C-alpha positions as CSV (number, residue, x, y, z in Angstrom):
1,M,0.6,9.7,-26.9
2,L,-0.5,8.3,-23.8
3,G,-3.3,9.9,-21.3
4,A,-3.1,10.1,-17.6
5,L,-5.2,7.8,-16.0
6,A,-7.2,8.7,-12.8
7,I,-8.0,6.2,-10.2
8,S,-10.6,6.9,-7.8
9,V,-10.5,4.6,-4.1
10,T,-13.2,4.6,-2.0
11,M,-13.2,3.7,1.6
12,R,-15.6,3.2,4.3
13,I,-14.4,3.4,7.8
14,K,-16.5,3.5,11.4
15,V,-15.4,6.1,13.9
16,K,-16.7,6.3,17.3
17,V,-16.9,9.9,18.6
18,K,-16.7,11.3,22.0
19,P,-17.8,15.3,21.9
20,N,-17.2,17.5,24.8
21,S,-13.6,16.4,25.2
22,N,-10.3,18.3,26.5
23,K,-8.9,18.3,22.4
24,N,-9.5,17.4,19.3
25,D,-7.8,14.2,18.5
26,L,-8.4,11.2,15.9
27,K,-6.7,7.5,16.7
28,E,-6.8,4.7,14.8
29,I,-8.2,1.8,16.8
30,S,-7.7,-1.0,14.2
31,S,-8.1,-1.3,10.7
32,G,-11.0,0.8,9.5
33,F,-11.9,1.6,12.9
34,F,-11.4,5.2,14.3
35,E,-11.7,7.1,17.7
36,A,-12.6,10.7,17.5
37,R,-12.0,13.2,20.4
38,V,-13.6,16.7,19.6
39,T,-14.0,19.6,21.7
40,V,-17.4,20.9,20.3
41,P,-20.6,19.7,21.7
42,P,-23.1,17.3,19.9
43,E,-25.7,19.9,18.9
44,K,-26.7,20.8,15.4
45,G,-24.1,18.8,13.4
46,R,-21.5,20.7,14.9
47,A,-19.5,17.3,16.4
48,N,-19.5,15.7,12.7
49,E,-18.6,18.9,11.3
50,K,-15.5,18.8,13.3
51,V,-14.8,14.9,12.9
52,T,-15.1,15.0,8.9
53,E,-12.3,18.2,9.4
54,L,-9.9,15.7,11.7
55,L,-10.6,13.2,9.2
56,S,-9.9,15.5,6.1
57,K,-6.2,16.4,7.9
58,H,-5.8,12.6,8.6
59,F,-6.3,11.4,5.2
60,K,-4.8,14.5,3.4
61,V,-7.9,15.4,1.3
62,P,-10.4,18.2,1.2
63,K,-13.6,18.3,3.4
64,S,-15.6,18.0,0.1
65,S,-13.8,14.2,-0.4
66,I,-15.6,13.1,3.0
67,R,-19.6,11.9,3.6
68,L,-21.3,11.3,6.6
69,I,-22.7,7.7,5.5
70,S,-24.8,6.9,8.7
71,G,-24.8,7.6,12.6
72,A,-26.0,11.3,12.3
73,S,-27.2,11.1,15.8
74,Y,-25.3,8.9,17.3
75,K,-21.7,8.0,18.6
76,E,-20.6,5.5,16.2
77,K,-20.7,6.8,12.7
78,V,-19.6,5.5,9.0
79,F,-17.9,7.5,6.8
80,E,-17.2,7.3,3.6
81,V,-13.5,9.0,1.9
82,V,-13.3,9.0,-1.9
């Protein structure tokens, strides 16, 4: 009897965030580089939470599978998607 094989793939992506935008949107600029527009201000991590939500929808994974690696208080960030 063969067991199921689970494969875990981890990737890191760069995201340039534009807070206080007119709409929430995620656009792939090039391979591994995205631009995220979010309607929330960059206060108390709210913009980071919204970007995590957009990435979750884009990659069809739960929000718990996305981690902010660097750039918590900067416009350019690195996220890890598991």
